[in-house]
C-alpha positions in Angstrom: -12.7 4.6 -52.8 -10.0 7.1 -51.6 -6.5 5.8 -50.9 -5.6 4.9 -47.4 -3.1 7.3 -45.9 0.2 5.8 -44.9 0.8 5.0 -41.2 3.4 7.3 -39.7 6.5 5.5 -38.4 6.6 4.8 -34.7 9.3 6.6 -32.8 11.8 4.2 -31.1 12.0 6.5 -28.1 8.9 6.9 -26.1 8.4 10.2 -24.1 8.1 10.0 -20.4 4.5 9.7 -19.3 5.0 11.3 -16.0 6.8 14.6 -15.4 9.8 14.7 -13.1 8.6 15.8 -9.6 9.7 19.1 -8.1 12.5 18.8 -5.6 10.3 20.4 -2.8 7.6 17.8 -3.5 10.2 15.0 -3.2 11.5 16.4 0.0 7.9 16.7 1.5 7.0 13.2 0.4 10.2 11.8 1.8 9.8 13.6 5.2 6.2 12.6 5.7 6.8 9.0 4.7 9.8 8.8 7.2 7.6 10.5 9.9 4.8 8.0 9.3 7.1 5.0 9.5 9.0 6.3 12.6 5.6 6.8 14.3 4.6 3.3 13.5 7.8 1.9 14.9 7.3 3.9 18.0 3.7 2.6 18.4 5.0 -1.0 18.0 7.7 -0.5 20.6 5.2 1.0 23.1 2.8 -1.9 22.5 5.7 -4.5 22.5 4.5 -5.7 19.2 6.5 -5.8 15.9 5.0 -3.9 13.1 4.7 -4.8 9.4 7.3 -2.4 8.2 7.8 -3.9 4.7 4.2 -3.7 3.5 3.5 -0.5 5.5 6.6 1.1 4.0 5.3 0.3 0.6 1.9 1.7 1.6 3.5 4.9 2.8 5.4 5.2 -0.5 2.1 5.0 -2.3 0.3 7.5 -0.1 3.1 10.1 -0.2 4.6 9.3 -3.6 1.5 8.7 -5.6 -1.4 10.1 -3.6 -3.9 10.2 -6.5 -3.6 6.5 -7.5 -6.6 4.3 -6.6 -4.2 1.9 -4.8 -3.3 4.8 -2.4 -6.8 5.7 -1.3 -7.9 5.0 2.3 -10.5 2.4 1.5 -8.0 0.4 -0.5 -5.1 0.8 2.0 -7.0 -0.1 5.1 -9.4 -2.6 3.5 -6.7 -4.3 1.4 -4.4 -4.9 4.4 -7.2 -6.2 6.7 -8.6 -8.4 4.0 -5.2 -9.8 3.1 -4.5 -10.4 6.8 -7.7 -12.4 7.2 -6.9 -14.4 4.1 -3.4 -15.0 5.6 -4.9 -16.3 8.8 -7.3 -18.6 6.9 -4.5 -19.9 4.7 -2.3 -20.4 7.8 -5.1 -22.5 9.4 -5.1 -24.8 6.3 -1.4 -25.0 5.4 0.5 -24.1 8.5 3.7 -22.0 8.3 5.2 -22.6 5.0 6.5 -20.9 1.9 3.9 -22.7 -0.2 1.2 -21.5 2.1 2.6 -17.9 1.9 2.6 -18.1 -1.9 -1.0 -19.3 -1.9 -2.1 -16.6 0.6 -0.6 -13.8 -1.6 -2.4 -15.1 -4.6 -5.7 -15.5 -2.8 -5.3 -12.0 -1.3 -4.7 -10.5 -4.7 -7.9 -12.2 -6.1 -10.0 -11.2 -3.1 -8.8 -7.6 -3.3 -9.7 -7.5 -7.0 -13.1 -8.9 -6.4 -13.9 -6.5 -3.5 -12.4 -3.4 -5.3 -9.9 -3.1 -2.4 -6.7 -3.4 -4.5 -3.6 -2.4 -2.6 -0.6 -4.3 -3.8 1.5 -3.9 -0.6 -1.2 -5.8 1.2 -0.3 -9.0 -0.5 2.9 -9.0 1.6 0.7 -8.8 4.7 -0.8 -12.1 3.9 2.7 -13.6 3.4 3.9 -12.3 6.8 0.8 -13.7 8.5 1.5 -17.2 7.1 5.3 -17.1 7.7 5.2 -15.6 11.2 1.9 -17.0 12.5 1.1 -14.1 14.8 -1.9 -14.3 17.1 -4.9 -12.6 15.5 -5.3 -10.5 18.7 -3.4 -8.1 18.9 -2.3 -8.4 15.2 -5.5 -7.3 13.5 -6.2 -4.3 15.8 -2.6 -3.2 15.5 -2.8 -3.5 11.7 -6.0 -1.5 11.7 -4.3 1.2 13.9 -1.2 1.3 11.7 -3.2 1.7 8.5 -5.4 4.4 10.0 -2.3 6.3 11.1 -0.9 6.0 7.6 -4.1 7.6 6.2 -4.1 10.3 8.9 -0.5 11.2 8.2 -1.3 11.1 4.5 -3.8 13.9 5.1 -1.2 16.3 6.5 0.9 17.4 3.5 -2.0 18.9 1.7 -3.2 20.7 4.8 0.0 21.9 6.5 2.8 21.8 4.0 1.2 23.5 1.0 1.4 20.2 -1.0 -0.2 20.7 -4.4 -2.1 17.4 -4.3 -4.8 16.7 -1.7 -5.0 13.2 -0.3 -7.3 11.4 -0.5 -9.0 11.9 -3.8 -11.7 9.5 -2.7 -12.7 7.6 0.4 
C-alpha cells in the first residue's frame, strides 16, 4: 500500500471570493437603486399610501448590487414579498399587533418562501411590517405588487441603457 501524502497546511488568510467591483459599476448600481426608491416614494405620495421602504430598499440593493443571485430574480422578489404579506395578514388575524406575532410571521414567511422556492430575504420584513402596522389588505397588496413590479422594471434598465456588464434578470 503506498504511503498517504501529507495534507498541506491551511492558510490562515482566506482569499476574497468576490472581486472588488469596478467604480463605474458601483456608481451605476447606486444611481439606479436611488432612482428606484425615489420613484417608489413618489408613487406612495401620489397614492397617499406609505411604502415599505426598508424591505424594498433591501430588495433594490439585491437587484442592483447582486443581480445574478437567485434571491434577486423577479419571481423571488415579487412572489416572496406577496407571499410574506399574505402570511403577515394571516398571522395578524391570529395574534393581533404584537412583537411576538411579528416574530412568528417572519419565521413562517421564511419557511413558506423556502417551500415555494420564492426565497427573498427582504420579504421577511414585509410580514413583520404587516403584523406591526396592521394595514388594510386593500390597498396594501396591490401597492406592494406595483412596487415590486417597478423594482423589477427598473432592474432591467442598467443592462439595456447604461452598458452594464450584467443583464438582469438571469431567470424569470
